[in-house]
N, C-alpha and C positions, 0 to 999 in steps of 0.2 A: 507359506514360507517356513523353512525349518528354523527353529530357535538355536542360537549359538550355545555351546556348552558352558561358556563362561558368562556369568551374570553379574560380574562386578566390574565397574567402570570408574575412570577418573571423573567423568562428567556425563550427565544425562540431560537430554533436551526433550521436552514434551511439546509436540506440535511440529509437523514437518511442512508447514507453509514456508513462504519465502523467508520470513524472519528467523524461524527456527532452523531452517536449512543453512542459512548463512552463519548463524551462531555456531552450529555444529562444524561447519566448514572451517571457521577461524580457530575453533578449539583443536581440530585435527591438525591444522597448520602449526599449532603450538605444541604438537606432539602429545596431546592428551588423548587417552583412550576414551572414545566418545560413542555413546549410543543415542540415536535419534528415534523417538517413538511417535507413531501416528495412529490415531484411533480408527481411521477408515482405510480400506484398501487403496493403494496408490496406483495411478493418479485419480483424483476425485474433484468434484466441483461444488462441494458443500460449504466451503469456507470463503476466503478472500483472495486467494492466490491463483485461481484458475483463469482461463481465458487467454487469448493470444496476444493482446496488446495492452500497454499502459503508457502514460505520458512520462517522459523524463525531462526535467527542466532545472535550471538554476534559479529561476525567478520565483521569489517568495517575499511575502511581507516581512517575515522574521529573518533577521540577519543570520541567526545561528543555523537555520536550515540551509541558506545559501552557502555558508562556509562548509557545512557538512557535505553538500553536494559536490564540492570540488574534489574531495577524496572519493566520493561515491563514483564519480565518473572514472577515476583512475582504477578503482577496484572492479568496476564493470569491464573495463578494457583488459584488466589482468585475467578475469574469468574467461573472456573471449579468447585470449591467447592460450590459456591452460586447457580449455575445452575444444579449441578449434572450431568454434561456432560463432556466427554473427548474431549478436544479441540486441544491437541498437541500430536505428536508422535516423539520421538527422533530417528533420523536416522544418525546423523552426517552430516557434509557438507565438501566437498572437493573443494579447490580453487587451480587452476593450471594455470601456465603461463610460458613463456620462462624465464629461469634464468636471474635475473637482472631486470625484469619488475618492474618499480617503484611502481605501484599500488599494486602489489602482495606483494612486500617487506614491504610496509607501513601497509598493512593489518596484516601481520605476526607480525610486531613490536607492533601494537596496541593490539593484543591478548596477546603477552608476557608481555607488560607493565601493562595490566589489569588482569593478571593471569588467562586468559581463558584457560581451558584445551585444548591443541592442540598438533598436531604432525607435524613435518616438514619431508616430504618424498621426497627422490630422485626418479628419473625415475624408477630405479630397484625396490625400495620399493613400489612405487605406483603400479607397475605391479603385485607384489606379493599380495598386500592387496586388490586391486580392479582390478582383471583380466579382467573385462568387458571393462575397459578403455584402450586405446592404445595411450599413450603419446609419444612425440618425445624425443629422448635421451637428448636434450638440454632444456627440460622442467622440472619443479619441482612442488611440490604440498604441501599444508598445509591444515590440517583438523581442523575444529571447532567441537570438540567432543560434545558440548552442543546443536548443531543445530538440526533442524528437520522440521517437516511438521505441519502447522496449518490447521485445518479443517475450511475453511473460511465461508462457508454457515452456518455451525453449530455455529460458533463463532458469526456471525452477528445476528442470531436468538436468541442466548443465551443472548447477551447483551441487545437486545431490549426487550425480555421478562422479564429480571431482572429489567430493567428500569421501565417497566409497573407495576411490582409487588411493586416497591417502590413508586408508585403513579404517575409516569410520564404518559404523554398522547402522543400517536403517531397518526398523521393524514396523510394518504396518499391521492394521487390524488389531491394535493393542490399546484398547480404551482403558484409561487410568481409572481404577476403582478406589485406590487409597494411597495417600502419601504419609509416611511416618518421618517427621523431621528428626534431626539429630546430627552429630558430627559426621555420621554416615547416613544419608537419606535413603530410605527404603520405599520403592515405588511398586505397588501391586497393580497389575493389569488383568484383563480378562484371560490372559494366557500364561502369565508367569510373574515372578518377583525379581526385581533388579535393585542393585545397590550402587551408590555413587557418592563420592565426597562432595560433589557439587551438582546442583540441579538448576536448570534454566527452564522457566515456564513461558512458552510462546504459543498459547493455545487459541489465539484468535477469538472468535465469537464465543468459545467455550471457556475463556479465561476465568470468568466469574464462577462458573461451576467447579473449576479446579481449585480456585483460591478460597472459596467459602469454607471448606473444611479445615483450612489452615488459619482460621480466625481473621480473615481479611476479606472485606467486601468493598471493592473499589467502585467509584461512581461511573461505571461503564454502561453504555447503552448499545445494544445490538440492533442494527437497522437492516431491513431488506430493501435493496436498491434495484430499481428497474434499469437494466442495461439495454439501450435501444439502438437500433440500426435503421438507417434511412436511405432511400434510393432516389436517383434523379428522376425528374418528370419525363425528360427525354434523354435516354442514355447517351452519354458522350457529347451532348450538345453544349453543356455549360463548361466543360473542361475541369469542373471542380474536383473530380476524383483524381485527375492526373497531377494536380499541384495543390493538394489540400494540406494546410498546415495543422498542427495541433492548435487548439484555442481554448481560452477560458474567458467567459463573460461574467462580470460582476455587476449585479443589479442591486439597487437599494442597500448600499453599504455592506455588501458581503453576505446578506441574508438569503440571497437568491443567486446561486452559482450554477452555471451550465458549462459543460466542457465537451470538447469533441476532438477526434483524432482519426487519421486514416485507419481503415479497418482491414485486417488480414483475415478475420474470422469469416466474413462473407464477401466474396469478390463482387464489386459493383455497389457496395453499400458503405455508408459513412457511420461511424460510431459517435453518437451524441447523447449525453446523459445529464440528468439533473443530480446535483451533488448533495442529495438528501433522500431520505426514505422514511418509512414508518417503522416503529419499534416492532421487533419480532424475535421470538425465541428460536435460536438456531436449530434446536431439536425438532421444532414444529414447522420449520420453513417450507419444506416440501409438502406438508399436509394442508397448508393454508390454501384458501381459494386462489386460483390462478388468474382471476380477473385482475388486470393492472390497476394500480392505484390511480384513480381517475384524475385527481388533482395534479399529480406529477406528470402524467401524460398530457394533460391539457396545457400545462405550462410549457412543456417541450413543443407541442404542436404549434402553439402561438409564437414561440421563439423561432421555429423553423419558418413559418409563414412570413415573419417579418424580416429576419436576418439572413436567411438562406432560401430565397424564394424559388431557386431552381430545383429544390428537393421536394418530394411529396410531403405534405404536412402531417402525415400519419405514419407511424413506424412500420417498417416491413417485418421486423423481428424484435421480440422482447424477451430478454433473459433476466436472471436475477443474480445478485451478488450480495454478500454480507459486509457491512461496515461495523466496526466496533469503535464507538466514539467516546472520547473524554469530554468533559464540559468545555474545556478550552481548545479542543482539537489538537493538542500537543500530545506526544507519546508518553508512555510510562516506561522508563528505563531505570530500574532501581533494585535494591535488595529488599527482601521481605523485612518489615520492621522488627520482627522477633527472631527470624532464622536467617542469619547473615550469609549462609551458604546456599540460600535459595534466591535466585535472581528472577526478576519479572520483566518481560517485554510485552506490552499490551497497549490497546487504545490507539491503533494506527490511523483511525479516522479517515480512511479512504485516500490517504496520500502517502502511505508508507512504503509502497513497493520500490520506488526509485531510490529510496534511502536505505534499503535493506542491507547492502554490503557494509555500510558504516554501522548500522544498528547491530548487525550480527557481531561486528568487531567490538563494539562497545559492550555488548552483553557478555561476550567471551572474556573481555578484560575485567569486567566486574566480577565474573565468576572466578577467575584464577588470580585476581589481585594485582594485575598489571597496572602501570601508570596510565591514567586516562588523559587523552589529548583534549577532550571537549569538556566544557562546563556543563554538568548535568542538572543544574538548578531548574531549568524549565521542564525537566522530565521527572522530578522527584515526586514520590508518593505524598510527601509532607505538604505539598501545595494544596492538597484536598483535605487537610486535617479537619475542616468543619463539615466535610461531606462523607467521611468514612463511617461505615456502619459496622464498627467492631469495637471491642473492648481492649484495644491495644494500649 
């Protein structure tokens, strides 16, 4: 790709995943001359924004996420209109756990308090409404009727193309080698040097590597997740593929989460994954042994055998994705403690895609000094003051 002649911008965003792309999109909407840099040739599957599907839902334990999702749905619909592309499909989402599970009960309360259309289902009612699931008699379920599937690859492409139509510039194959802070930030890549008054870092699994030279080491862990797809034992017999909702099962007070959703990636298969993985360096991800993490796969196989007996109890396809987790699994949306014109979006912990339109808006507002609609206390870097490895 030919480099532009002008290398000075109002705003520069590092990382063209879904969070960085939406940040650049909102900056361009605010008439800021914006450059979006990506280290790999686009599109790629090395980070956290690839794949065809993600769950979108309002149901959360945390009230602040549920409130953010109200605007997120509006912004997704706006992008659909602007791009002329269908990005969401409503399927509903089922949440189930043992009766009395604290995380499950908190999720139900949050939906009720925010007047989210939902249903509380007993074991018997769940069996009637979703016969493909086989719950235990001591388990209960709650449905988020507004939930569904986001078409992730299409969404990423739509926001990037809309950003470019607004005058934004995307340059891929531009690995960042050095950042020089100051009133004007200078970013040196493998190909060129760029200047901007404001910098936003949304580098996903590479956030730590980008931030460390800026005297900031956040308590982030990068995890490699097995993304698994499963097929019916007798194709078409159970009907589960025709009317399959998104779901999230919480076992043992939130320490053991499994989620699933209809799959567009592989016709005839269902996407069901374990919401955890093993620590992995993103630079070494593709060089590590390809043998699946046995413990994760065993957990999923046992879950399928018990709760979805019409599916084969071994995955038909296994792929990988990267999570970047914070200790509390809440995002980091904040200014650099020393350099106030450097904004950081990181630690999306495997649940950030659906919220990316709002996250991008928040990061753009932080960057250009606009009024913030949301209380960012849950997302401040300062909450990790005892875990930061820097001399700030």
